[in-house]
C-alpha positions in Angstrom: -75.2 10.3 -139.0 -74.1 8.9 -142.3 -71.5 6.7 -140.7 -74.0 5.5 -138.1 -76.4 4.5 -140.9 -73.6 2.7 -142.8 -72.8 0.7 -139.6 -76.5 -0.1 -139.1 -77.0 -1.3 -142.7 -73.8 -3.4 -142.4 -75.0 -5.0 -139.1 -78.4 -5.7 -140.6 -77.1 -7.3 -143.7 -74.6 -9.3 -141.9 -77.4 -10.8 -139.7 -80.1 -11.4 -142.3 -78.0 -12.7 -145.1 -76.6 -15.7 -143.1 -77.9 -19.2 -143.4 -78.3 -19.3 -139.6 -80.9 -16.5 -139.8 -83.0 -18.3 -142.4 -82.7 -21.6 -140.5 -83.7 -19.8 -137.2 -86.8 -18.3 -138.9 -87.9 -21.6 -140.2 -86.9 -23.7 -137.3 -88.4 -21.6 -134.5 -92.1 -22.2 -135.4 -91.3 -25.8 -136.3 -89.8 -26.4 -132.9 -92.6 -24.7 -131.1 -95.3 -26.2 -133.1 -93.5 -29.6 -133.2 -93.3 -29.6 -129.4 -97.1 -29.1 -129.2 -97.7 -31.8 -131.8 -95.2 -34.2 -130.2 -96.9 -33.8 -126.8 -100.3 -34.5 -128.4 -98.8 -37.6 -130.2 -97.1 -38.9 -127.1 -100.2 -38.4 -125.0 -101.7 -41.3 -127.0 -98.5 -43.4 -126.8 -99.1 -44.8 -123.3 -98.2 -48.1 -121.8 -101.3 -50.2 -122.5 -100.2 -53.2 -120.3 -102.9 -54.1 -117.7 -102.6 -52.3 -114.4 -103.0 -54.8 -111.6 -104.2 -53.5 -108.2 -104.9 -55.5 -105.0 -107.9 -54.3 -102.9 -108.1 -54.9 -99.1 -111.7 -54.0 -98.3 -112.5 -53.9 -94.6 -116.1 -52.8 -95.3 -117.0 -55.8 -97.4 -119.2 -53.6 -99.6 -117.0 -51.7 -102.0 -114.7 -54.2 -103.8 -117.6 -55.5 -105.9 -118.4 -52.0 -107.0 -114.8 -51.3 -107.9 -114.5 -54.6 -109.9 -117.7 -53.9 -111.8 -116.6 -50.3 -112.6 -113.3 -51.6 -113.8 -115.0 -54.2 -116.1 -117.1 -51.4 -117.6 -113.9 -49.3 -118.0 -112.1 -52.1 -119.8 -115.1 -52.8 -122.1 -115.9 -49.2 -123.0 -113.1 -46.8 -122.4 -109.8 -48.2 -123.5 -110.4 -48.6 -127.2 -110.9 -46.0 -129.9 -113.4 -46.0 -132.7 -111.3 -48.4 -134.7 -110.9 -50.9 -131.9 -107.3 -49.9 -131.2 -106.4 -49.9 -127.5 -105.0 -46.6 -126.3 -105.5 -47.0 -122.5 -104.5 -49.7 -120.1 -107.0 -52.1 -118.6 -107.6 -52.0 -114.8 -107.5 -55.4 -113.1 -108.4 -55.5 -109.5 -108.0 -58.5 -107.2 -109.5 -58.9 -103.7 -107.5 -59.9 -100.7 -109.5 -62.8 -99.2 -109.6 -63.4 -95.5 -109.2 -59.8 -94.3 -106.2 -59.8 -91.9 -106.5 -58.3 -88.5 -103.0 -56.8 -88.5 -103.3 -54.1 -91.1 -99.6 -53.1 -90.9 -98.5 -56.6 -91.6 -100.9 -56.9 -94.5 -99.6 -53.6 -95.9 -96.0 -54.8 -95.7 -96.8 -58.0 -97.6 -98.7 -56.1 -100.3 -95.7 -53.7 -100.5 -93.4 -56.6 -101.2 -95.7 -57.7 -104.0 -95.4 -54.2 -105.5 -91.6 -54.3 -105.2 -91.6 -57.6 -107.0 -93.7 -56.1 -109.8 -96.5 -58.6 -109.2 -99.0 -55.7 -108.9 -98.9 -51.9 -109.6 -100.4 -50.8 -106.3 -102.7 -51.8 -103.5 -105.7 -50.2 -101.9 -106.8 -50.5 -98.3 -110.4 -49.5 -97.6 -110.9 -48.8 -93.9 -113.9 -50.3 -92.0 -115.4 -46.9 -91.2 -115.3 -45.4 -94.7 -119.0 -45.5 -95.3 -120.1 -44.4 -91.8 -117.3 -42.8 -89.8 -117.6 -43.2 -86.1 -117.0 -39.5 -85.5 -116.2 -36.4 -87.4 -112.8 -36.1 -85.7 -111.6 -39.5 -87.1 -110.5 -39.3 -90.7 -112.1 -41.5 -93.3 -109.3 -43.7 -94.6 -108.9 -45.1 -98.1 -105.2 -45.6 -98.8 -103.7 -46.1 -102.3 -100.1 -47.2 -102.1 -97.7 -47.7 -105.0 -94.0 -47.4 -105.9 -94.8 -45.1 -108.9 -95.9 -41.7 -107.4 -95.9 -40.0 -110.8 -98.5 -42.3 -112.3 -101.8 -41.1 -110.9 -104.4 -42.4 -113.5 -105.5 -45.4 -111.4 -105.6 -43.3 -108.2 -107.8 -40.6 -109.7 -110.1 -43.2 -111.3 -110.4 -45.2 -108.1 -111.1 -42.1 -106.0 -114.0 -41.1 -108.2 -115.5 -44.6 -108.2 -115.3 -45.1 -104.4 -116.6 -41.6 -103.7 -119.7 -42.0 -105.9 -120.4 -45.5 -104.5 -120.0 -44.4 -100.9 -122.3 -41.4 -101.5 -125.0 -43.8 -102.9 -124.7 -46.1 -99.9 -125.0 -43.3 -97.4 -128.1 -41.9 -99.1 -129.8 -45.3 -99.2 -129.0 -46.0 -95.6 -130.6 -42.6 -94.8 -133.7 -43.6 -96.8 -133.0 -41.0 -99.5 -133.3 -41.7 -103.1 -129.9 -41.2 -104.8 -131.6 -40.4 -108.1 -133.7 -37.6 -106.6 -130.6 -36.2 -104.8 -128.6 -36.3 -108.0 -131.3 -34.5 -109.9 -131.6 -31.8 -107.1 -127.9 -31.2 -106.9 -127.3 -31.2 -110.7 -125.1 -28.2 -111.5 -126.6 -25.4 -113.5 -124.6 -24.4 -116.7 -123.6 -20.8 -116.8 -122.7 -19.5 -120.3 -119.8 -17.1 -120.5 -120.9 -14.4 -123.0 -119.7 -11.0 -124.1 -121.8 -7.9 -124.1 -124.9 -7.1 -126.0 -124.5 -4.3 -128.6 -126.6 -2.3 -131.1 -125.8 -1.8 -134.8 -126.1 1.4 -136.8 -129.7 0.6 -137.7 -130.6 0.3 -134.0 -131.0 -3.5 -134.0 -129.8 -5.4 -131.0 -126.8 -7.7 -131.6 -126.9 -10.8 -129.4 -123.8 -11.5 -127.3 -121.4 -14.2 -128.5 -119.8 -17.0 -126.6 -116.5 -16.0 -125.1 -113.5 -18.0 -126.3 -111.5 -18.2 -123.1 -108.7 -20.2 -124.7 -108.2 -17.5 -127.4 -108.3 -14.7 -124.8 -105.3 -16.4 -123.0 -103.5 -17.7 -126.1 -103.3 -14.4 -128.0 -101.7 -12.4 -125.1 -99.3 -15.3 -124.4 -98.4 -15.6 -128.1 -97.6 -11.9 -128.3 -95.6 -12.1 -125.0 -93.5 -15.0 -126.2 -92.9 -13.4 -129.6 -91.6 -10.2 -128.0 -89.4 -12.2 -125.6 -88.0 -14.4 -128.4 -87.3 -11.4 -130.7 -85.4 -9.7 -127.9 -83.4 -12.8 -127.2 -82.6 -13.3 -130.9 -82.1 -9.6 -131.8 -80.4 -8.1 -128.8 -78.4 -10.9 -127.1 -76.0 -11.4 -130.1 -74.8 -7.8 -129.5 -72.7 -9.0 -126.6 -71.0 -11.6 -128.8 -70.5 -9.1 -131.7 -69.0 -6.4 -129.5 -66.8 -8.8 -127.6 -65.5 -10.6 -130.7 -64.5 -7.2 -132.3 -62.9 -6.2 -129.0 -60.9 -9.4 -128.5 -59.8 -9.5 -132.2 -58.8 -5.8 -132.2 -61.3 -5.1 -135.0 -62.8 -2.3 -132.9 -59.5 -0.4 -132.9 -59.6 -0.3 -136.7 -63.3 0.7 -136.8 -62.8 3.5 -134.3 -60.3 5.0 -136.6 -63.1 5.8 -139.0 -66.2 6.3 -136.8 -66.8 7.6 -133.3 -67.6 5.2 -130.5 -71.1 6.5 -130.1 -71.9 6.2 -133.8 -70.5 2.7 -133.8 -72.6 1.7 -130.9 -75.8 3.3 -132.3 -75.2 1.8 -135.7 -75.0 -1.7 -134.1 -78.2 -0.9 -132.1 -80.2 0.3 -135.1 -79.0 -2.7 -137.2 -80.3 -5.1 -134.5 -83.5 -3.2 -134.2 -84.0 -3.7 -138.0 -83.3 -7.4 -137.5 -85.7 -7.7 -134.6 -88.5 -5.9 -136.5 -87.9 -8.1 -139.6 -88.3 -11.2 -137.5 -91.4 -9.9 -135.8 -93.0 -8.8 -139.1 -92.4 -12.2 -140.7 -93.9 -14.1 -137.8 -96.9 -11.7 -137.5 -97.6 -12.1 -141.2 -97.2 -15.9 -140.9 -99.6 -15.9 -138.0 -102.2 -13.9 -139.8 -102.1 -16.2 -142.8 -102.3 -19.2 -140.6 -105.3 -18.0 -138.6 -107.1 -16.7 -141.7 -106.6 -20.1 -143.4 -108.1 -21.8 -140.3 -111.0 -19.4 -140.2 -110.1 -17.7 -136.9 -109.0 -14.3 -138.3 -111.3 -12.6 -135.8 -108.8 -13.5 -133.1 -105.8 -11.9 -134.8 -104.9 -8.8 -132.8 -104.7 -6.4 -135.9 -105.4 -3.4 -133.7 -102.2 -4.1 -131.7 -99.7 -4.3 -134.6 -98.7 -0.6 -134.3 -98.2 -0.9 -130.6 -96.4 -4.2 -130.9 -93.9 -2.9 -133.4 -93.3 0.3 -131.5 -92.8 -1.4 -128.2 -90.7 -4.2 -129.8 -88.3 -1.6 -131.3 -88.0 0.3 -128.0 -87.4 -3.0 -126.1 -84.6 -4.0 -128.4 -83.0 -0.6 -128.1 -83.4 -0.7 -124.3 -81.9 -4.1 -123.7 -79.6 -3.9 -126.7 -77.9 -0.9 -125.2 -77.4 -2.8 -121.9 -75.9 -5.8 -123.8 -73.6 -3.6 -125.8 -72.4 -2.0 -122.6 -71.7 -5.4 -121.0 -69.9 -6.6 -124.1 -67.6 -3.5 -124.2 -66.9 -3.7 -120.4 -65.7 -7.3 -120.2 -62.8 -9.3 -121.7 -64.3 -12.7 -122.2 -67.6 -14.6 -122.4 -67.4 -15.9 -118.8 -67.4 -12.3 -117.4 -70.2 -11.4 -119.8 -72.4 -14.1 -118.6 -72.2 -13.0 -115.0 -72.8 -9.3 -115.8 -75.8 -10.0 -118.1 -77.7 -12.0 -115.5 -79.5 -8.9 -114.0 -80.6 -7.8 -117.5 -81.9 -11.3 -118.2 -83.9 -11.2 -115.0 -85.5 -7.9 -116.0 -86.4 -9.4 -119.4 -88.1 -12.3 -117.7 -90.2 -10.4 -115.2 -93.3 -10.3 -117.5 -93.0 -14.1 -117.8 -93.5 -14.4 -114.1 -96.5 -12.2 -113.8 -98.4 -12.5 -117.1 -101.1 -14.8 -115.8 -102.5 -12.5 -113.1 -102.1 -9.6 -115.6 -104.2 -11.4 -118.2 -106.9 -12.4 -115.6 -107.2 -8.8 -114.3 -105.6 -6.4 -116.8 -107.2 -3.3 -115.2 -106.3 -4.1 -111.6 -104.0 -1.9 -109.6 -101.2 -4.5 -109.7 -101.4 -5.0 -113.4 -101.4 -1.2 -114.0 -98.5 -0.5 -111.8 -96.3 -3.4 -113.0 -96.9 -2.4 -116.6 -95.5 1.0 -115.9 -92.2 -0.5 -114.7 -90.1 0.4 -117.8 -88.2 -2.9 -118.4 -91.5 -4.8 -118.2 -93.7 -2.2 -119.9 -93.4 -3.3 -123.5 -94.5 -6.8 -123.0 -97.1 -6.2 -120.2 -98.6 -3.2 -121.9 -99.2 -5.2 -125.1 -100.6 -8.1 -123.1 -103.1 -5.8 -121.3 -104.2 -4.3 -124.6 -104.7 -7.8 -126.1 -107.3 -8.7 -123.4 -110.9 -7.3 -124.1 -112.1 -4.7 -123.6 -108.5 -3.2 -123.5 -107.2 -0.3 -121.5 -107.4 3.5 -121.7 -105.3 4.9 -124.5 -103.4 7.2 -122.2 -101.8 4.2 -120.5 -99.9 2.8 -123.5 -98.9 6.4 -124.5 -97.5 7.0 -121.0 -95.8 3.6 -121.2 -94.1 4.6 -124.4 -92.9 7.8 -122.8 -91.5 6.0 -119.8 -89.7 3.4 -122.0 -88.3 6.1 -124.3 -87.0 8.0 -121.2 -85.5 4.8 -119.8 -84.0 3.9 -123.2 -82.4 7.3 -123.7 -80.9 7.0 -120.2 -79.6 3.5 -121.0 -78.2 4.5 -124.3 -76.4 7.5 -122.7 -74.9 5.2 -120.0 -74.0 2.6 -122.6 -72.4 5.2 -124.7 -70.0 6.2 -121.9 -69.3 2.6 -121.0 -68.7 1.7 -124.6 -66.4 4.6 -125.2 -64.1 3.6 -122.3 -64.5 -0.2 -122.3 -64.2 -1.0 -126.1 -60.5 -0.4 -126.1 -59.7 -1.8 -122.6 -57.9 -5.1 -122.6 -57.1 -7.5 -119.7 -59.3 -7.6 -116.7 -63.0 -6.8 -117.3 -64.8 -4.1 -115.4 -67.2 -4.7 -112.5 -70.4 -2.8 -111.7 -68.7 -0.2 -109.6 -66.2 0.7 -112.4 -69.0 0.8 -115.0 -71.0 3.2 -112.7 -67.9 5.4 -112.4 -67.5 5.5 -116.2 -71.2 6.5 -116.5 -70.9 9.3 -113.9 -67.5 10.7 -114.7 -66.9 9.6 -118.3 
């Protein structure tokens, strides 16, 4: 036990005393926060050159509406409060003398797009306002050579839809104003539950913050994933380097293989919990400073730390086994792929779990041991939470799985740490686990 603790302390100090560890702690939130800030900044850095669009209107009734709406857009929607332009102007030009051959007209307009004379062109079919039959589709075609730029298309679709609706109502002798008022949507507030305080007074329900209810579980999920990747993945490199440089042979002269392996595991658990603690404290200080401390999941800190430690032990034992069984990093990458897939399972299913944390699917998937730590914390972070027996049972399942993985990793580590040359495959590793 003493030697195991010595190895654990040495591994922990070797990790946290490096400049790379400090840089990682500082850089990770900067990178994540900087990415969000950069996206917000770039969202305003758009090409403000005018977007020219040709309109071929076979109805003769819609181009003027589009041109008028574009003028209002250019006068009112493309400048900020300081008069700085942050959106492009929309310039529409009509095609005079509507050609009978629509295909030929479309080809000529396509050539203008290819020559960069216009951004796109729109063909409004003759039966858009009053279709001849329900079987025939109503055709308004927007064609361009930039399929990823959809701002003009979305704007134009809204304008034409609203104008066609007004024309249809007027032609049917219906007042569009009355229809708009009658079909106006009714706002539905999303509130929590009404409660009663100790004095018996009714406490009104508060508005539900949907963004916070999604962001908090997602933040906890990503923090656990990041900590596992930072805390457990380096075990492969550590074991493999000691094996390739014959350092392991010297270490095994003073400590048993199992004690060496467990010391490394415990050291990395300490590193992982240090990272998680620093980020949790930083998050609490940040949200408190911003006045949103009510959204900090303080009731989950215990479960988060417990599950985080078990998760690092679980996947760390797998990574140590892989590092001991192979002879170079290329072999390690191929063997660790299944473990990486198991780590990423919660990232694939977290959205339906957050939406319905008490559903049968969410409950069952959260009892799958490799995914239990992250998904159980996510389910607990969504109000009103889950029954306490579920996280307790989840801890028991993860502990049982972790013990089994550590036992298997111990046998693989004992055989593979001194093996040189060709690395082992899954069949050989299974034989080491079963027969020692």
